[in-house]
Steps between C-alpha positions, in 0.01 A plus 500: 500500500656780294849368578397152383353635180814695425746223597319192370295632208752760389248782505592861544372662816228686304387177333501317834280772655262477201485120532420529872231763441343283231495208743319711759252612234430136407441409866257788546319433173450125551395552866232745386384268219484201735298696756262618227454182301525229762307665785142425397336332201402719207134491401455468128188620315259224404275541198212301647519615860721220637782585735846439351816551703868460429738425783875516460726257684847353491573214260787317671876512460656757268857506373632853461813520286657842480737647241844645568435856385261603783600260776298667774204669332382218274583235758297688766217572257456137394519370853265758650240452222492125552494530882233770489280268297527236775753266345811328628815621324825336402723787395796433271719809460737567215828311536690829499316647802413237761603715798261783402215250486614336829490835679161585345355170621655554843323838522171347385527232770584766761192692384279203584481281188525141632794289394260225393347737244810660346798287403822608331666264255833651396735321266871549471718337242869442509602402154821361361600368163483128463807481278539126532147435371465727199284340234559580136264607228616495137861504603464794739539475872198609696548684826265399774464654838452263785307654786478404862264652753670637804351712776580867506723603793216713642286186540770268624505412860 
């Protein structure tokens, strides 16, 4: 994981270690919160003697979109918080770091999170100038990038 953070995200080794440690902290924190808040209903005080309870539960499908600057820590934190709350997750990593997210999801699946509950939705873009179709605006040529989705070599096959 450290090698991926250094190679793909361009982090120094110290920053990669810090990102990994932060990811582990997120996993521990959200696991503890989920065990505490979702285990049993919380009894609320009632002013007239009635019994009021609040029960936490998952809400459905969550999309977790992570930024490029902390590709492992924030990605892992978002995903683990949503999963810990009982939701299904579609995780979309930053375009700059899809392999870090892919490895993180692989590890989560190996740890026992079902594939039906956690999905990875990476996106790669291969862009080229569309020189033959440049529109103009007030006499100036506009440059437009034309993008085509193509699978990353790690996912091909």
